[in-house]
C-alpha positions, -999 to 999 in steps of 0.1 A, spaced: 696 -585 -223 714 -621 -238 719 -635 -269 720 -672 -278 753 -686 -290 747 -692 -329 761 -721 -345 795 -727 -363 790 -707 -394 810 -735 -411 777 -757 -404 761 -757 -439 732 -777 -424 724 -755 -394 728 -725 -421 702 -740 -443 677 -750 -413 681 -711 -397 673 -700 -432 640 -720 -430 637 -709 -399 637 -674 -413 611 -680 -437 590 -700 -412 592 -668 -386 578 -645 -414 546 -666 -422 541 -666 -387 547 -708 -387 576 -701 -359 591 -681 -331 623 -675 -323 643 -670 -288 677 -658 -299 676 -631 -275 661 -631 -239 661 -606 -210 670 -616 -179 665 -605 -146 692 -594 -122 687 -619 -99 679 -643 -128 648 -658 -119 627 -639 -143 639 -650 -182 619 -630 -211 620 -649 -244 621 -619 -273 606 -632 -309 635 -618 -326 662 -637 -349 695 -638 -350 699 -626 -385 699 -590 -400 728 -580 -377 755 -585 -407 763 -558 -438 774 -568 -467 809 -550 -476 821 -553 -514 854 -551 -524 874 -552 -558 846 -534 -577 843 -526 -611 814 -503 -627 795 -525 -653 766 -495 -660 753 -467 -645 730 -485 -621 752 -518 -618 787 -529 -603 799 -561 -603 822 -572 -574 850 -599 -569 845 -601 -531 819 -598 -503 821 -595 -465 795 -599 -438 804 -577 -409 783 -569 -380 774 -535 -380 742 -512 -365 745 -490 -395 745 -497 -432 773 -486 -457 753 -456 -465 750 -444 -425 718 -455 -421 705 -476 -392 707 -510 -398 668 -520 -384 674 -556 -390 702 -557 -359 686 -564 -326 698 -530 -313 672 -514 -334 646 -542 -329 644 -546 -290 640 -522 -262 625 -525 -223 614 -496 -199 605 -494 -167 571 -480 -162 546 -472 -134 529 -505 -137 562 -527 -142 590 -536 -167 578 -539 -204 599 -549 -233 593 -538 -265 604 -556 -296 601 -559 -334 591 -590 -358 593 -590 -393 552 -578 -393 544 -567 -359 559 -548 -329 548 -564 -295 550 -550 -261 559 -577 -233 542 -568 -201 563 -590 -182 546 -583 -146 512 -603 -163 531 -625 -182 510 -612 -215 525 -601 -250 508 -573 -267 507 -566 -304 508 -527 -308 510 -525 -347 509 -550 -375 517 -548 -410 519 -578 -430 543 -561 -454 563 -557 -427 570 -532 -401 602 -509 -405 612 -496 -374 597 -482 -339 608 -456 -315 603 -454 -280 591 -419 -267 595 -407 -231 567 -382 -228 569 -353 -203 543 -364 -180 565 -395 -171 540 -417 -196 559 -440 -223 550 -438 -261 558 -457 -292 559 -445 -326 559 -471 -355 567 -463 -394 545 -487 -412 557 -490 -449 554 -446 -456 531 -442 -428 537 -435 -392 513 -448 -366 514 -439 -324 504 -450 -291 508 -420 -267 504 -441 -235 517 -480 -238 505 -487 -200 471 -473 -212 472 -494 -240 479 -527 -223 449 -519 -197 426 -513 -221 438 -537 -252 417 -567 -253 427 -584 -286 454 -598 -297 473 -607 -266 491 -640 -260 512 -653 -231 550 -644 -229 568 -672 -249 591 -697 -235 623 -709 -244 628 -734 -271 648 -763 -268 681 -765 -294 
């Protein structure tokens, strides 16, 4: 997996454009291609619709207690982290948003956008939407079943949904299929 080199963080215009890109992606108006899977021979490139944003967590310092629920802090630093300050997974980080598995029918990539979990059938150049929720998808886990199949479980708000065999899901799925996205020039 490769990550696109971000623009200079001091570039205020680039930061503003990135903010608009994040909003547009949330509403399905555009796609990211900030992360790609590349085969070892370099011949297959699979862009993931996952943005660079979300890797960082805020670390506050010089804080004074204002009341029972609020602190006033003088400084904030943003650092890339897999976990939040409370030790919980930072599910916006790509580590928790992208995965890939080798199955009997070939390699599959799984990724989470703000509102969907998608499965990329790399050999057939198709992207299948496994789960969708307008208010957002929290997280997903890949499950290696004892019979050799691979499943996926997603948390959608307060509920969990599961696909026991993603290969079977792809073979039988006839709706919400799109071609693999191509790289954008930027």
